[in-house]
MOPAC internal coordinates of N, CA, C and O (Angstrom, degrees):
PM7 1SCF
backbone

  N    0.0000 0     0.00 0     0.00 0    0    0    0
  C    1.4960 1     0.00 0     0.00 0    1    0    0
  C    1.5593 1   104.31 1     0.00 0    2    1    0
  O    1.2310 1   120.09 1   -49.68 1    3    2    1
  N    1.3338 1   117.43 1   130.32 1    3    2    1
  C    1.4608 1   117.08 1  -178.12 1    5    3    2
  C    1.4892 1   112.26 1   -77.32 1    6    5    3
  O    1.2310 1   120.69 1   -13.27 1    7    6    5
  N    1.3480 1   116.28 1   166.73 1    7    6    5
  C    1.4330 1   122.38 1  -172.53 1    9    7    6
  C    1.5450 1   112.58 1   -68.65 1   10    9    7
  O    1.2310 1   119.65 1   153.56 1   11   10    9
  N    1.3374 1   118.27 1   -26.44 1   11   10    9
  C    1.4903 1   121.49 1  -177.97 1   13   11   10
  C    1.5533 1   108.08 1   -74.27 1   14   13   11
  O    1.2310 1   119.36 1   145.86 1   15   14   13
  N    1.3148 1   118.84 1   -34.14 1   15   14   13
  C    1.4718 1   118.51 1   175.33 1   17   15   14
  C    1.4778 1   119.74 1   -67.34 1   18   17   15
  O    1.2310 1   122.57 1   161.11 1   19   18   17
  N    1.4645 1   112.69 1   -18.89 1   19   18   17
  C    1.4255 1   118.75 1  -176.72 1   21   19   18
  C    1.5399 1   111.00 1   -88.50 1   22   21   19
  O    1.2310 1   120.70 1   165.66 1   23   22   21
  N    1.3632 1   116.28 1   -14.34 1   23   22   21
  C    1.4642 1   120.38 1  -175.38 1   25   23   22
  C    1.5612 1   107.02 1   -72.45 1   26   25   23
  O    1.2310 1   120.08 1   -45.13 1   27   26   25
  N    1.2873 1   117.46 1   134.87 1   27   26   25
  C    1.4497 1   120.09 1   177.82 1   29   27   26
  C    1.5821 1   109.44 1   -80.68 1   30   29   27
  O    1.2310 1   120.82 1   -36.43 1   31   30   29
  N    1.2539 1   116.03 1   143.57 1   31   30   29
  C    1.5734 1   119.26 1  -179.69 1   33   31   30
  C    1.5629 1   105.03 1   -79.01 1   34   33   31
  O    1.2310 1   121.73 1   -57.59 1   35   34   33
  N    1.2532 1   114.30 1   122.41 1   35   34   33
  C    1.5220 1   120.70 1   178.70 1   37   35   34
  C    1.4212 1   109.91 1  -127.33 1   38   37   35
  O    1.2310 1   118.76 1   -17.17 1   39   38   37
  N    1.3514 1   119.96 1   162.83 1   39   38   37
  C    1.4600 1   120.67 1   171.47 1   41   39   38
  C    1.4831 1   113.91 1   -68.77 1   42   41   39
  O    1.2310 1   122.39 1   -30.48 1   43   42   41
  N    1.2751 1   113.03 1   149.52 1   43   42   41
  C    1.4880 1   115.51 1  -177.15 1   45   43   42
  C    1.5205 1   110.63 1   -70.38 1   46   45   43
  O    1.2310 1   119.68 1   -31.22 1   47   46   45
  N    1.3335 1   118.21 1   148.78 1   47   46   45
  C    1.4738 1   123.85 1   178.55 1   49   47   46
  C    1.5603 1   113.58 1   -64.58 1   50   49   47
  O    1.2310 1   121.94 1   154.78 1   51   50   49
  N    1.3684 1   113.90 1   -25.22 1   51   50   49
  C    1.4157 1   119.04 1  -170.79 1   53   51   50
  C    1.6170 1   103.55 1  -127.97 1   54   53   51
  O    1.2310 1   121.94 1   -48.76 1   55   54   53
  N    1.2789 1   113.88 1   131.24 1   55   54   53
  C    1.4906 1   119.21 1   167.36 1   57   55   54
  C    1.5168 1   109.08 1  -118.88 1   58   57   55
  O    1.2310 1   119.64 1   -58.40 1   59   58   57
  N    1.3264 1   118.29 1   121.60 1   59   58   57
  C    1.4264 1   121.44 1  -175.87 1   61   59   58
  C    1.5279 1   109.35 1   -66.77 1   62   61   59
  O    1.2310 1   118.89 1   -31.90 1   63   62   61
  N    1.3208 1   119.72 1   148.10 1   63   62   61
  C    1.4331 1   122.08 1   178.27 1   65   63   62
  C    1.4763 1   113.67 1   -67.88 1   66   65   63
  O    1.2310 1   120.65 1   -34.07 1   67   66   65
  N    1.3273 1   116.36 1   145.93 1   67   66   65
  C    1.4330 1   121.30 1  -177.33 1   69   67   66
  C    1.5214 1   107.20 1   -88.12 1   70   69   67
  O    1.2310 1   123.05 1   -50.12 1   71   70   69
  N    1.3202 1   111.76 1   129.88 1   71   70   69
  C    1.5582 1   117.46 1   179.16 1   73   71   70
  C    1.4826 1   106.80 1  -111.26 1   74   73   71
  O    1.2310 1   119.33 1   -31.48 1   75   74   73
  N    1.2252 1   118.88 1   148.52 1   75   74   73
  C    1.4745 1   120.99 1   172.55 1   77   75   74
  C    1.5206 1   104.90 1   -77.64 1   78   77   75
  O    1.2310 1   121.54 1   -35.61 1   79   78   77
  N    1.3211 1   114.67 1   144.39 1   79   78   77
  C    1.4971 1   121.38 1  -178.92 1   81   79   78
  C    1.5308 1   108.20 1   -68.82 1   82   81   79
  O    1.2310 1   120.75 1   -37.83 1   83   82   81
  N    1.2829 1   116.17 1   142.17 1   83   82   81
  C    1.4333 1   122.68 1   174.57 1   85   83   82
  C    1.4704 1   110.61 1   -64.90 1   86   85   83
  O    1.2310 1   122.20 1   148.76 1   87   86   85
  N    1.4009 1   113.39 1   -31.24 1   87   86   85
  C    1.5036 1   118.88 1  -177.32 1   89   87   86
  C    1.4741 1   109.72 1   -68.85 1   90   89   87
  O    1.2310 1   120.35 1   137.42 1   91   90   89
  N    1.3248 1   116.94 1   -42.58 1   91   90   89
  C    1.5799 1   118.55 1  -178.41 1   93   91   90
  C    1.4932 1   110.78 1   -63.98 1   94   93   91
  O    1.2310 1   118.00 1   155.07 1   95   94   93
  N    1.3204 1   121.42 1   -24.93 1   95   94   93
  C    1.4266 1   120.27 1  -174.18 1   97   95   94
  C    1.5133 1   109.31 1   -81.24 1   98   97   95
  O    1.2310 1   118.68 1   167.28 1   99   98   97
  N    1.2762 1   120.12 1   -12.72 1   99   98   97
  C    1.5591 1   125.12 1   176.15 1  101   99   98
  C    1.4120 1   108.28 1   -66.96 1  102  101   99
  O    1.2310 1   117.28 1   -62.77 1  103  102  101
  N    1.3724 1   122.77 1   117.23 1  103  102  101
  C    1.4126 1   125.88 1   176.99 1  105  103  102
  C    1.4817 1   111.47 1  -111.75 1  106  105  103
  O    1.2310 1   120.21 1   -38.28 1  107  106  105
  N    1.3565 1   117.20 1   141.72 1  107  106  105
  C    1.4172 1   121.28 1   171.99 1  109  107  106
  C    1.5091 1   113.37 1   -64.28 1  110  109  107
  O    1.2310 1   119.78 1   -54.43 1  111  110  109
  N    1.2537 1   118.03 1   125.57 1  111  110  109
  C    1.5134 1   120.67 1  -176.31 1  113  111  110
  C    1.5273 1   112.63 1  -112.17 1  114  113  111
  O    1.2310 1   120.68 1  -178.85 1  115  114  113
  N    1.3501 1   116.31 1     1.15 1  115  114  113
  C    1.4890 1   119.91 1   179.69 1  117  115  114
  C    1.4960 1   111.63 1   -83.09 1  118  117  115
  O    1.2310 1   123.90 1     7.91 1  119  118  117
  N    1.3424 1   110.12 1  -172.09 1  119  118  117
  C    1.4287 1   120.79 1   177.76 1  121  119  118
  C    1.5758 1   108.79 1   -78.74 1  122  121  119
  O    1.2310 1   120.71 1   -54.92 1  123  122  121
  N    1.3858 1   116.25 1   125.08 1  123  122  121
  C    1.4587 1   118.50 1  -179.66 1  125  123  122
  C    1.5209 1   111.68 1   -71.45 1  126  125  123
  O    1.2310 1   118.23 1   169.45 1  127  126  125
  N    1.2866 1   120.98 1   -10.55 1  127  126  125
  C    1.4719 1   122.97 1   173.00 1  129  127  126
  C    1.4874 1   111.96 1   -77.10 1  130  129  127
  O    1.2310 1   120.94 1   162.82 1  131  130  129
  N    1.2832 1   115.81 1   -17.18 1  131  130  129
  C    1.5634 1   121.42 1  -177.88 1  133  131  130
  C    1.5019 1   104.70 1   -90.65 1  134  133  131
  O    1.2310 1   121.08 1   -89.93 1  135  134  133
  N    1.3949 1   115.53 1    90.07 1  135  134  133
  C    1.4560 1   121.63 1  -174.46 1  137  135  134
  C    1.5522 1   111.90 1   -65.01 1  138  137  135
  O    1.2310 1   123.01 1   140.40 1  139  138  137
  N    1.3615 1   111.83 1   -39.60 1  139  138  137
  C    1.4631 1   114.46 1  -179.24 1  141  139  138
  C    1.5839 1   114.19 1   -64.88 1  142  141  139
  O    1.2310 1   121.80 1   139.95 1  143  142  141
  N    1.2279 1   114.15 1   -40.05 1  143  142  141
  C    1.4742 1   120.29 1   177.13 1  145  143  142
  C    1.5879 1   112.38 1   -66.04 1  146  145  143
  O    1.2310 1   122.39 1   141.83 1  147  146  145
  N    1.3219 1   113.02 1   -38.17 1  147  146  145
  C    1.5060 1   114.50 1   176.20 1  149  147  146
  C    1.4818 1   108.40 1   -73.05 1  150  149  147
  O    1.2310 1   117.89 1   145.82 1  151  150  149
  N    1.1973 1   121.63 1   -34.18 1  151  150  149
  C    1.4949 1   123.34 1  -176.58 1  153  151  150
  C    1.6219 1   105.61 1   -69.18 1  154  153  151
  O    1.2310 1   120.88 1   137.61 1  155  154  153
  N    1.2378 1   115.93 1   -42.39 1  155  154  153
  C    1.5719 1   121.65 1   175.32 1  157  155  154
  C    1.5093 1   109.47 1   -61.51 1  158  157  155
  O    1.2310 1   118.98 1   136.40 1  159  158  157
  N    1.2393 1   119.55 1   -43.60 1  159  158  157
  C    1.4495 1   122.85 1   174.53 1  161  159  158
  C    1.5767 1   112.78 1   -58.22 1  162  161  159
  O    1.2310 1   122.32 1   133.78 1  163  162  161
  N    1.2949 1   113.17 1   -46.22 1  163  162  161
  C    1.5252 1   117.59 1   175.52 1  165  163  162
  C    1.4317 1   114.75 1   -59.43 1  166  165  163
  O    1.2310 1   121.21 1   140.46 1  167  166  165
  N    1.2795 1   115.29 1   -39.54 1  167  166  165
  C    1.5644 1   126.10 1  -176.69 1  169  167  166
  C    1.6120 1   105.03 1   -67.07 1  170  169  167
  O    1.2310 1   120.92 1   130.60 1  171  170  169
  N    1.3811 1   115.85 1   -49.40 1  171  170  169
  C    1.3920 1   116.34 1  -178.25 1  173  171  170
  C    1.5568 1   114.15 1   -68.95 1  174  173  171
  O    1.2310 1   120.89 1   156.33 1  175  174  173
  N    1.2797 1   115.91 1   -23.67 1  175  174  173
  C    1.5117 1   124.27 1   177.72 1  177  175  174
  C    1.5903 1   104.11 1   -72.45 1  178  177  175
  O    1.2310 1   120.52 1   135.71 1  179  178  177
  N    1.2815 1   116.61 1   -44.29 1  179  178  177
  C    1.4261 1   122.95 1  -175.92 1  181  179  178
  C    1.5580 1   108.44 1   -65.92 1  182  181  179
  O    1.2310 1   121.26 1   133.43 1  183  182  181
  N    1.4208 1   115.20 1   -46.57 1  183  182  181
  C    1.4407 1   120.87 1   179.71 1  185  183  182
  C    1.5868 1   110.28 1   -57.93 1  186  185  183
  O    1.2310 1   121.62 1   139.18 1  187  186  185
  N    1.4071 1   114.50 1   -40.82 1  187  186  185
  C    1.3819 1   115.40 1  -179.72 1  189  187  186
  C    1.5455 1   112.96 1   -69.31 1  190  189  187
  O    1.2310 1   120.30 1   147.54 1  191  190  189
  N    1.3371 1   117.03 1   -32.46 1  191  190  189
  C    1.4769 1   117.40 1   174.81 1  193  191  190
  C    1.4650 1   115.68 1   -67.63 1  194  193  191
  O    1.2310 1   121.77 1   142.10 1  195  194  193
  N    1.4139 1   114.22 1   -37.90 1  195  194  193
  C    1.3879 1   119.17 1   177.65 1  197  195  194
  C    1.5481 1   112.74 1   -66.94 1  198  197  195
  O    1.2310 1   121.79 1   146.21 1  199  198  197
  N    1.3796 1   114.17 1   -33.79 1  199  198  197
  C    1.4624 1   118.29 1   178.33 1  201  199  198
  C    1.5206 1   109.24 1   -66.67 1  202  201  199
  O    1.2310 1   119.32 1   141.22 1  203  202  201
  N    1.3231 1   118.90 1   -38.78 1  203  202  201
  C    1.4422 1   121.18 1  -178.15 1  205  203  202
  C    1.5741 1   108.89 1   -68.79 1  206  205  203
  O    1.2310 1   119.49 1   148.52 1  207  206  205
  N    1.3272 1   118.58 1   -31.48 1  207  206  205
  C    1.4344 1   120.85 1   174.33 1  209  207  206
  C    1.5902 1   109.68 1   -64.66 1  210  209  207
  O    1.2310 1   121.60 1   135.20 1  211  210  209
  N    1.2555 1   114.55 1   -44.80 1  211  210  209
  C    1.4910 1   116.47 1  -178.16 1  213  211  210
  C    1.5475 1   110.87 1   -62.60 1  214  213  211
  O    1.2310 1   120.80 1   142.16 1  215  214  213
  N    1.3396 1   116.08 1   -37.84 1  215  214  213
  C    1.4547 1   121.55 1   176.19 1  217  215  214
  C    1.5398 1   111.17 1   -63.38 1  218  217  215
  O    1.2310 1   122.83 1   141.23 1  219  218  217
  N    1.2937 1   112.19 1   -38.77 1  219  218  217
  C    1.4773 1   114.35 1  -178.37 1  221  219  218
  C    1.5115 1   109.99 1   -74.51 1  222  221  219
  O    1.2310 1   117.65 1   146.30 1  223  222  221
  N    1.3106 1   122.09 1   -33.70 1  223  222  221
  C    1.4748 1   124.88 1   174.60 1  225  223  222
  C    1.4951 1   111.99 1   -55.87 1  226  225  223
  O    1.2310 1   119.29 1   137.02 1  227  226  225
  N    1.3106 1   118.95 1   -42.98 1  227  226  225
  C    1.4735 1   121.63 1   177.73 1  229  227  226
  C    1.5106 1   110.95 1   -57.78 1  230  229  227
  O    1.2310 1   119.48 1   132.90 1  231  230  229
  N    1.2904 1   118.60 1   -47.10 1  231  230  229
  C    1.4037 1   120.92 1   178.84 1  233  231  230
  C    1.5422 1   111.78 1   -68.11 1  234  233  231
  O    1.2310 1   120.74 1   138.30 1  235  234  233
  N    1.2759 1   116.20 1   -41.70 1  235  234  233
  C    1.5906 1   115.06 1   177.27 1  237  235  234
  C    1.4679 1   112.30 1   -63.56 1  238  237  235
  O    1.2310 1   119.40 1   137.43 1  239  238  237
  N    1.3200 1   118.76 1   -42.57 1  239  238  237
  C    1.5412 1   124.04 1   176.62 1  241  239  238
  C    1.5104 1   106.19 1   -53.87 1  242  241  239
  O    1.2310 1   119.32 1   129.83 1  243  242  241
  N    1.2701 1   118.90 1   -50.17 1  243  242  241
  C    1.4951 1   119.21 1  -177.86 1  245  243  242
  C    1.4334 1   113.35 1   -61.54 1  246  245  243
  O    1.2310 1   119.17 1   138.83 1  247  246  245
  N    1.3485 1   119.19 1   -41.17 1  247  246  245
  C    1.4259 1   123.75 1   178.17 1  249  247  246
  C    1.5198 1   109.22 1   -64.93 1  250  249  247
  O    1.2310 1   116.91 1   134.11 1  251  250  249
  N    1.2438 1   123.49 1   -45.89 1  251  250  249
  C    1.4312 1   128.42 1   178.77 1  253  251  250
  C    1.5115 1   110.62 1   -60.62 1  254  253  251
  O    1.2310 1   118.62 1   138.05 1  255  254  253
  N    1.2987 1   120.23 1   -41.95 1  255  254  253
  C    1.4623 1   128.04 1  -175.98 1  257  255  254
  C    1.5219 1   105.43 1   -66.50 1  258  257  255
  O    1.2310 1   121.03 1   138.94 1  259  258  257
  N    1.3744 1   115.63 1   -41.06 1  259  258  257
  C    1.5531 1   116.84 1   178.56 1  261  259  258
  C    1.4762 1   113.27 1   -66.51 1  262  261  259
  O    1.2310 1   121.03 1   141.74 1  263  262  261
  N    1.3880 1   115.64 1   -38.26 1  263  262  261
  C    1.4681 1   121.79 1   179.26 1  265  263  262
  C    1.5361 1   108.99 1   -66.55 1  266  265  263
  O    1.2310 1   121.79 1   137.08 1  267  266  265
  N    1.3149 1   114.19 1   -42.92 1  267  266  265
  C    1.5369 1   121.41 1   178.57 1  269  267  266
  C    1.5666 1   110.38 1   -55.44 1  270  269  267
  O    1.2310 1   122.61 1   131.87 1  271  270  269
  N    1.2945 1   112.61 1   -48.13 1  271  270  269
  C    1.4820 1   121.16 1  -179.70 1  273  271  270
  C    1.5372 1   109.06 1   -59.92 1  274  273  271
  O    1.2310 1   121.14 1   136.46 1  275  274  273
  N    1.3578 1   115.43 1   -43.54 1  275  274  273
  C    1.4962 1   118.42 1  -177.86 1  277  275  274
  C    1.5889 1   109.63 1   -67.93 1  278  277  275
  O    1.2310 1   123.01 1   138.65 1  279  278  277
  N    1.3313 1   111.84 1   -41.35 1  279  278  277
  C    1.4548 1   118.46 1   175.60 1  281  279  278
  C    1.5023 1   115.66 1   -54.10 1  282  281  279
  O    1.2310 1   122.01 1   134.91 1  283  282  281
  N    1.3510 1   113.76 1   -45.09 1  283  282  281
  C    1.4404 1   121.52 1   178.63 1  285  283  282
  C    1.5038 1   108.40 1   -62.42 1  286  285  283
  O    1.2310 1   118.70 1   132.16 1  287  286  285
  N    1.3264 1   120.08 1   -47.84 1  287  286  285
  C    1.4018 1   123.55 1  -176.34 1  289  287  286
  C    1.5199 1   111.04 1   -60.93 1  290  289  287
  O    1.2310 1   121.33 1   144.82 1  291  290  289
  N    1.2992 1   115.06 1   -35.18 1  291  290  289
  C    1.4859 1   122.26 1  -176.76 1  293  291  290
  C    1.5886 1   109.95 1   -85.49 1  294  293  291
  O    1.2310 1   119.82 1  -179.53 1  295  294  293
  N    1.2670 1   117.95 1     0.47 1  295  294  293
  C    1.5137 1   120.39 1   176.12 1  297  295  294
  C    1.5519 1   113.17 1    70.03 1  298  297  295
  O    1.2310 1   120.79 1  -141.63 1  299  298  297
  N    1.3591 1   116.09 1    38.37 1  299  298  297
  C    1.3888 1   119.76 1   171.02 1  301  299  298
  C    1.5508 1   112.63 1   -63.85 1  302  301  299
  O    1.2310 1   122.62 1   -29.24 1  303  302  301
  N    1.3452 1   112.59 1   150.76 1  303  302  301
  C    1.5045 1   117.11 1  -179.78 1  305  303  302
  C    1.5503 1   108.29 1   -62.61 1  306  305  303
  O    1.2310 1   121.00 1   -28.07 1  307  306  305
  N    1.3022 1   115.69 1   151.93 1  307  306  305
  C    1.4652 1   125.00 1   174.91 1  309  307  306
  C    1.5072 1   112.89 1   -53.56 1  310  309  307
  O    1.2310 1   122.26 1   137.63 1  311  310  309
  N    1.2990 1   113.28 1   -42.37 1  311  310  309
  C    1.6071 1   114.95 1  -177.26 1  313  311  310
  C    1.4375 1   110.61 1   -62.58 1  314  313  311
  O    1.2310 1   118.63 1   144.54 1  315  314  313
  N    1.3934 1   120.22 1   -35.46 1  315  314  313
  C    1.3888 1   125.06 1  -176.92 1  317  315  314
  C    1.5907 1   109.46 1   -70.95 1  318  317  315
  O    1.2310 1   123.88 1   134.07 1  319  318  317
  N    1.3347 1   110.17 1   -45.93 1  319  318  317
  C    1.5151 1   117.32 1   177.03 1  321  319  318
  C    1.5304 1   112.67 1   -61.15 1  322  321  319
  O    1.2310 1   122.71 1   142.72 1  323  322  321
  N    1.3330 1   112.41 1   -37.28 1  323  322  321
  C    1.4872 1   115.93 1  -176.94 1  325  323  322
  C    1.4790 1   111.44 1   -63.07 1  326  325  323
  O    1.2310 1   118.67 1   149.74 1  327  326  325
  N    1.3377 1   120.15 1   -30.26 1  327  326  325
  C    1.4528 1   125.14 1   178.78 1  329  327  326
  C    1.5470 1   109.49 1   -62.32 1  330  329  327
  O    1.2310 1   122.27 1   138.07 1  331  330  329
  N    1.3353 1   113.27 1   -41.93 1  331  330  329
  C    1.5305 1   116.85 1   176.44 1  333  331  330
  C    1.5009 1   109.84 1   -67.10 1  334  333  331
  O    1.2310 1   120.72 1   133.22 1  335  334  333
  N    1.3175 1   116.23 1   -46.78 1  335  334  333
  C    1.4413 1   122.49 1  -175.32 1  337  335  334
  C    1.5329 1   111.28 1   -58.39 1  338  337  335
  O    1.2310 1   122.24 1   138.66 1  339  338  337
  N    1.3589 1   113.32 1   -41.34 1  339  338  337
  C    1.4858 1   119.67 1   177.18 1  341  339  338
  C    1.5380 1   115.53 1   -66.11 1  342  341  339
  O    1.2310 1   121.35 1   141.18 1  343  342  341
  N    1.3509 1   115.03 1   -38.82 1  343  342  341
  C    1.3866 1   121.35 1   175.16 1  345  343  342
  C    1.5187 1   114.89 1   -66.33 1  346  345  343
  O    1.2310 1   121.50 1   140.27 1  347  346  345
  N    1.3397 1   114.74 1   -39.73 1  347  346  345
  C    1.3927 1   118.86 1   173.99 1  349  347  346
  C    1.4488 1   116.40 1   -61.81 1  350  349  347
  O    1.2310 1   122.03 1   135.68 1  351  350  349
  N    1.3699 1   113.72 1   -44.32 1  351  350  349
  C    1.4644 1   119.57 1   177.17 1  353  351  350
  C    1.4692 1   111.90 1   -63.63 1  354  353  351
  O    1.2310 1   118.62 1   143.24 1  355  354  353
  N    1.3848 1   120.24 1   -36.76 1  355  354  353
  C    1.3864 1   122.00 1  -177.25 1  357  355  354
  C    1.5500 1   112.02 1   -71.56 1  358  357  355
  O    1.2310 1   122.37 1   145.52 1  359  358  357
  N    1.2915 1   113.07 1   -34.48 1  359  358  357
  C    1.4849 1   119.25 1  -179.53 1  361  359  358
  C    1.4953 1   107.85 1   -70.98 1  362  361  359
  O    1.2310 1   119.46 1   136.81 1  363  362  361
  N    1.2826 1   118.63 1   -43.19 1  363  362  361
  C    1.4817 1   124.42 1   178.44 1  365  363  362
  C    1.5883 1   110.09 1   -61.02 1  366  365  363
  O    1.2310 1   121.01 1   140.84 1  367  366  365
  N    1.3367 1   115.68 1   -39.16 1  367  366  365
  C    1.3927 1   122.00 1  -175.80 1  369  367  366
  C    1.6224 1   111.64 1   -67.67 1  370  369  367
  O    1.2310 1   123.46 1   136.36 1  371  370  369
  N    1.3822 1   110.96 1   -43.64 1  371  370  369
  C    1.4353 1   116.91 1   178.06 1  373  371  370
  C    1.5261 1   114.54 1   -76.75 1  374  373  371
  O    1.2310 1   121.49 1   158.67 1  375  374  373
  N    1.3455 1   114.75 1   -21.33 1  375  374  373
  C    1.4310 1   118.08 1   176.67 1  377  375  374
  C    1.5988 1   111.97 1   -67.60 1  378  377  375
  O    1.2310 1   123.31 1   145.80 1  379  378  377
  N    1.3342 1   111.26 1   -34.20 1  379  378  377
  C    1.4357 1   119.33 1  -173.97 1  381  379  378
  C    1.5713 1   112.22 1   -83.72 1  382  381  379
  O    1.2310 1   121.45 1   172.26 1  383  382  381
  N    1.2450 1   114.82 1    -7.74 1  383  382  381
  C    1.5302 1   119.20 1  -175.95 1  385  383  382
  C    1.4755 1   109.30 1   -98.38 1  386  385  383
  O    1.2310 1   120.10 1   180.00 1  387  386  385

C-alpha cells in the first residue's frame, strides 16, 4: 500500500477568505425598458466572467503541471498521474474554445 493511501483525509489548516466577486457587484444602471441595452449589459457581464475563467485556467494548469512533475519524481503510479494528465488536457481544451 503506498504512503498516500495511508494518509487520513483531514480539513485543511488554512481556509482562504471568501471575497465577493467583482463581477457580481456590477449593477445595471440603465433604463430597464431598454431591452437591447440590458441585453448588451448581460452579454458584457458574461464575457467578463468567461474571461476570468480563462485566466484561472492558466493558473490551474500551471499548478497541475507542477504537481504532475513532482508526482513523476516521487514515482507515483501511472493511473494516479493519468488523472492529472487528463485534467490538464481537458482544461487546455476548454481554454481554447
